[in-house]
C-alpha positions as CSV (number, residue, x, y, z in Angstrom):
1,X,-6.4,1.7,-0.8
2,X,-8.5,-0.9,0.2
3,X,-12.5,-0.4,-0.3
4,X,-15.4,-2.3,0.8
5,X,-17.7,-3.2,-2.3
6,X,-21.0,-4.0,-0.7
7,X,-24.0,-5.6,-2.6
8,X,-26.7,-3.4,-3.2
9,X,-30.1,-3.8,-0.7
10,X,-33.1,-4.7,-2.1
11,X,-35.0,-1.4,-3.4
12,X,-37.6,-0.4,-0.9
13,X,-35.9,-1.8,2.2
14,X,-37.9,-4.7,4.2
15,X,-40.6,-7.1,2.3
16,X,-43.7,-5.0,1.0
17,X,-47.1,-6.4,-0.2
18,X,-48.4,-4.6,-3.0
19,X,-51.8,-3.9,-4.1
20,X,-52.7,-5.9,-7.0
21,X,-53.0,-2.9,-9.5
22,X,-49.4,-1.9,-8.9
23,X,-47.8,-5.3,-8.9
24,X,-47.4,-5.6,-12.6
25,X,-46.2,-2.0,-12.9
26,X,-43.6,-1.9,-9.9
27,X,-41.9,-5.1,-9.6
28,X,-40.4,-5.4,-13.3
29,X,-38.4,-2.4,-12.7
30,X,-36.9,-3.6,-9.3
31,X,-35.8,-7.0,-10.9
32,X,-34.2,-4.8,-14.0
33,X,-32.3,-2.6,-11.5
34,X,-31.1,-5.4,-9.6
35,X,-30.2,-7.4,-12.6
36,X,-28.4,-4.3,-13.8
37,X,-26.6,-4.0,-11.0
38,X,-25.7,-7.8,-10.8
39,X,-24.4,-7.6,-14.5
40,X,-22.4,-4.5,-13.7
41,X,-20.4,-6.1,-10.9
42,X,-19.7,-9.2,-12.8
43,X,-18.3,-7.1,-15.7
44,X,-16.5,-5.0,-13.3
45,X,-15.1,-8.2,-11.9
46,X,-13.7,-9.7,-15.2
47,X,-12.6,-6.1,-16.2
48,X,-14.8,-5.4,-18.8
49,X,-15.3,-1.8,-17.9
50,X,-17.3,-0.8,-21.2
51,X,-20.2,-3.4,-20.0
52,X,-20.1,-2.3,-16.6
53,X,-20.6,1.2,-17.6
54,X,-23.4,0.2,-19.9
55,X,-25.5,-1.7,-17.1
56,X,-24.8,0.9,-14.6
57,X,-26.1,3.4,-17.1
58,X,-29.3,1.2,-17.2
59,X,-29.4,1.0,-13.1
60,X,-29.0,4.7,-12.8
61,X,-31.8,5.7,-15.6
62,X,-34.1,3.4,-13.4
63,X,-32.8,5.0,-10.1
64,X,-30.9,7.9,-10.4
65,X,-30.0,8.8,-6.8
66,X,-28.9,5.0,-6.0
67,X,-25.8,6.0,-4.2
68,X,-24.5,2.4,-4.6
69,X,-24.6,2.4,-8.7
70,X,-22.7,5.9,-8.4
71,X,-19.9,4.2,-6.1
72,X,-19.6,1.3,-8.2
73,X,-19.2,3.6,-11.5
74,X,-16.7,5.6,-9.6
75,X,-14.7,2.2,-9.0
76,X,-15.1,1.3,-12.6
77,X,-14.3,4.5,-14.1
78,X,-11.1,4.7,-12.0
79,X,-10.1,1.2,-13.6
80,X,-10.9,2.5,-17.0
81,X,-8.4,5.5,-16.0
82,X,-10.8,8.4,-16.3
83,X,-10.1,10.0,-12.6
84,X,-12.0,12.9,-13.2
85,X,-15.2,11.4,-14.2
86,X,-14.7,8.9,-11.4
87,X,-14.4,11.7,-9.0
88,X,-17.7,13.2,-10.4
89,X,-19.6,9.9,-9.6
90,X,-18.3,9.5,-6.1
91,X,-19.8,13.1,-5.7
92,X,-22.9,12.1,-6.9
93,X,-23.0,9.2,-4.5
94,X,-22.4,11.7,-1.8
95,X,-25.3,13.9,-3.0
96,X,-27.4,10.6,-2.6
97,X,-26.2,9.9,0.7
98,X,-23.7,12.1,2.4
99,X,-22.9,9.3,5.4
100,X,-21.7,6.8,2.8
101,X,-18.4,5.6,3.9
102,X,-17.7,3.8,0.5
103,X,-18.5,7.1,-1.0
104,X,-16.0,9.1,1.0
105,X,-13.3,6.5,0.6
106,X,-14.1,6.5,-3.3
107,X,-13.9,10.4,-3.4
108,X,-10.6,10.3,-1.3
109,X,-9.1,7.7,-3.5
110,X,-10.0,9.7,-6.9
111,X,-8.7,12.8,-5.1
112,X,-5.4,10.8,-4.4
113,X,-5.0,9.9,-8.3
114,X,-5.2,13.4,-9.2
115,X,-2.8,14.2,-6.9
116,X,-5.2,16.7,-4.6
117,X,-3.7,15.3,-1.7
118,X,-5.1,18.2,0.5
119,X,-8.6,17.6,-0.5
120,X,-8.1,14.0,0.1
121,X,-7.1,14.5,3.6
122,X,-10.3,16.7,4.2
123,X,-12.4,13.9,2.7
124,X,-11.1,11.4,5.6
125,X,-11.9,14.3,8.0
126,X,-15.6,14.4,6.8
127,X,-16.0,10.7,6.8
128,X,-14.0,10.3,10.5
129,X,-16.7,13.1,11.6
130,X,-19.4,10.6,11.6
131,X,-17.5,7.3,11.6
132,X,-14.4,7.9,14.2
133,X,-13.5,4.2,14.6
134,X,-12.9,3.6,10.9
135,X,-9.4,2.4,10.9
136,X,-9.0,2.3,7.0
137,X,-9.6,6.1,7.1
138,X,-7.3,6.7,10.1
139,X,-4.7,4.5,8.1
140,X,-5.0,6.5,4.5
141,X,-5.2,9.8,6.5
142,X,-2.0,9.2,8.2
143,X,-0.5,8.0,4.6
144,X,-1.6,11.0,2.8
145,X,-0.2,13.4,5.6
146,X,3.1,11.7,5.4
147,X,3.1,12.3,1.7
148,X,2.4,15.7,2.5
149,X,5.3,16.1,4.5
150,X,3.2,16.5,8.1
151,X,4.9,13.6,10.0
152,X,3.5,14.6,13.2
153,X,0.0,14.4,12.0
154,X,0.7,11.2,10.3
155,X,2.0,9.7,13.6
156,X,-1.2,11.1,15.5
157,X,-3.2,9.1,12.7
158,X,-1.1,5.9,13.4
159,X,-1.5,6.5,17.1
160,X,-5.4,6.5,16.8
161,X,-5.4,3.1,15.0
162,X,-3.1,1.5,17.4
163,X,-5.5,2.7,20.4
164,X,-8.2,0.6,18.5
165,X,-6.0,-2.1,17.4
166,X,-2.6,-2.2,19.3
167,X,-1.7,-5.5,16.8
168,X,-2.0,-3.5,13.5
169,X,1.4,-4.2,12.0
170,X,0.9,-1.8,9.4
171,X,0.2,1.0,11.5
172,X,3.3,0.4,13.7
173,X,5.4,0.3,10.5
174,X,3.9,3.3,9.1
175,X,4.4,5.3,12.6
176,X,8.0,4.2,12.5
177,X,8.5,5.4,8.8
178,X,7.1,8.8,10.1
179,X,9.4,8.8,13.0
180,X,12.4,7.9,11.1
181,X,11.5,11.4,8.8
182,X,11.5,13.3,12.0
183,X,15.2,11.6,12.9
184,X,13.8,9.6,16.2
185,X,15.6,6.4,15.2
186,X,15.4,4.9,18.3
187,X,11.7,5.0,18.6
188,X,11.6,3.9,14.9
189,X,13.5,1.3,15.1
190,X,11.1,0.1,18.3
191,X,8.1,0.6,15.8
192,X,9.9,-1.7,13.0
193,X,10.4,-4.3,15.5
194,X,6.9,-4.5,16.8
195,X,5.6,-4.4,13.1
196,X,7.9,-7.6,12.3
197,X,7.0,-9.0,15.8
198,X,3.4,-9.0,14.7
199,X,3.9,-10.0,11.3
200,X,7.3,-11.6,10.4
201,X,6.3,-11.1,6.7
202,X,5.8,-7.4,6.8
203,X,8.0,-6.2,4.0
204,X,7.7,-2.6,4.3
205,X,9.0,-2.7,7.7
206,X,11.9,-4.6,6.4
207,X,12.6,-2.4,3.6
208,X,12.5,0.5,6.3
209,X,14.9,-1.3,8.3
210,X,17.4,-1.8,5.3
211,X,16.8,2.1,4.9
212,X,17.9,3.0,8.6
213,X,21.1,0.5,8.5
214,X,22.2,2.1,5.2
215,X,22.1,5.7,7.0
216,X,24.1,4.4,9.8
217,X,26.4,2.2,7.5
218,X,25.7,-1.0,8.7
219,X,26.0,-2.5,5.3
220,X,26.0,-6.1,6.5
221,X,22.7,-5.7,8.4
222,X,21.2,-4.1,5.3
223,X,22.1,-7.1,3.1
224,X,20.5,-9.3,5.6
225,X,17.3,-7.3,5.6
226,X,17.3,-6.9,2.1
227,X,17.7,-10.6,1.6
228,X,14.9,-11.5,3.8
229,X,12.5,-8.9,1.8
230,X,13.5,-10.5,-1.4
231,X,12.6,-14.0,-0.2
232,X,9.0,-12.6,0.1
233,X,8.5,-10.1,-2.7
234,X,11.2,-9.4,-5.6
235,X,11.0,-5.9,-6.2
236,X,13.5,-3.6,-8.2
237,X,13.7,-1.6,-5.1
238,X,14.9,-4.3,-2.9
239,X,17.7,-5.5,-5.4
240,X,19.0,-1.9,-5.6
241,X,19.2,-1.3,-1.8
242,X,20.9,-4.7,-1.7
243,X,23.3,-3.6,-4.3
244,X,24.0,-0.3,-2.4
245,X,24.8,-2.4,0.6
246,X,27.2,-4.3,-1.0
247,X,28.8,-1.5,-2.5
248,X,29.3,-0.3,1.0
249,X,31.1,-3.7,1.9
250,X,33.6,-3.1,-1.1
251,X,31.6,-6.5,-2.6
252,X,31.6,-5.1,-6.3
253,X,30.8,-8.1,-8.2
254,X,27.7,-9.1,-5.6
255,X,26.6,-5.2,-6.4
256,X,26.8,-5.4,-9.9
257,X,24.4,-8.5,-9.7
258,X,22.2,-6.7,-7.6
259,X,22.0,-3.5,-9.8
260,X,21.6,-5.8,-12.9
261,X,18.6,-7.6,-11.4
262,X,17.0,-4.3,-10.3
263,X,17.1,-3.1,-14.1
264,X,16.1,-6.4,-15.5
265,X,12.9,-5.9,-13.2
266,X,12.8,-2.0,-14.1
267,X,14.8,-0.5,-16.8
268,X,13.8,2.8,-16.0
269,X,15.5,3.1,-12.7
270,X,18.3,5.8,-13.1
271,X,19.5,5.1,-9.7
272,X,20.5,1.6,-10.3
273,X,22.1,2.5,-13.8
274,X,24.4,5.1,-11.7
275,X,25.4,2.8,-9.2
276,X,26.0,0.2,-12.0
277,X,28.4,2.2,-13.2
278,X,30.2,2.8,-9.8
279,X,30.3,-0.8,-8.9
280,X,31.8,-1.8,-12.4
281,X,34.5,1.0,-12.0
282,X,35.0,-0.5,-8.2
283,X,35.7,-3.9,-9.6
284,X,38.8,-3.0,-11.7
285,X,40.2,-1.7,-8.6
286,X,39.1,-4.3,-6.0
287,X,36.7,-6.8,-5.1
288,X,35.8,-8.6,-1.9
289,X,33.9,-12.1,-1.9
290,X,32.8,-13.2,1.4
291,X,31.0,-16.4,0.3
292,X,27.9,-17.3,1.5
293,X,26.6,-16.2,4.6
294,X,22.9,-15.5,6.4
295,X,23.5,-13.4,9.3
296,X,26.1,-10.8,9.7
297,X,25.4,-11.0,13.3
298,X,21.8,-11.7,13.5
299,X,20.9,-15.2,13.8
300,X,17.8,-17.3,12.3
301,X,16.5,-20.5,13.6
302,X,19.3,-23.2,11.8
303,X,22.0,-20.6,11.1
304,X,25.5,-21.4,12.2
305,X,27.1,-19.9,15.1
306,X,29.6,-17.1,14.9
307,X,32.2,-19.5,15.9
308,X,31.7,-21.4,12.9
309,X,31.9,-18.6,10.4
310,X,34.3,-18.2,7.9
311,X,34.0,-14.5,7.3
312,X,33.5,-13.6,11.5
313,X,36.4,-11.1,11.2
314,X,35.0,-9.2,8.1
315,X,31.6,-9.3,9.9
316,X,32.8,-7.5,13.0
317,X,34.0,-4.7,10.9
318,X,30.7,-3.9,9.3
319,X,28.1,-5.1,12.1
320,X,27.4,-2.9,15.1
């Protein structure tokens, strides 16, 4: 989840002229506080969590109710892998400032890491109660509702986002994914198309199209979209999906190559291991090699037309 890490405001708000007898006593603590916060941020940015926590300890000793320091401490603890302590830090920040968007988003992220998804959704509700225009909160609430199986609730969240920002490609994709879970394939397809129109490199929408075409046994289309996704991001899941599509086309050699690449990227991918076994067994019986191809009925700029394609007969067998 994305978060804003805002620089802390100067203690005391606006510029203040102090009486001479207080100046020497008060200003050094202000300087020390800001210096500690800057040092903590720099340490956090370079991945030195121990130094960051040390500097935050100094800042919080000077100002125990400094919500920005508690929020930063929460993020540092998350990076260090201590989710319970991070959760406590975000809760402390909200005791200091209950209307902090950063505090509620941090709390929600810690709850997510701890698997406390219902409480995470409640955290977004608390934030949206005072900031109903927070696109980030609506998107993340939709994602957690999707994870909880409340697909209709997730769709409502994405519709809130799209009412505010109709050009939000991720919201279109996420809405389509939820519709797909509800069996509304036509509406889901339209959402994926809209996402890709707004962001042609939206790999999540490409992945959802691969899944959609595979469920319909349109293996040629699935290969096409898996290939396009892999040009943007090489991920084991995309190679696995590409292998399944080749397997559906009886292209055992190409399926084997895809599954082997998936396993090279993630040796723990059990599904790819099982599918590799099926592809190896299939190659002992038959294999179909279609040669280099790009489209399976869907052309990109510069592609040869169907009349010039050497695999046109096979293409028509597997393309809608």
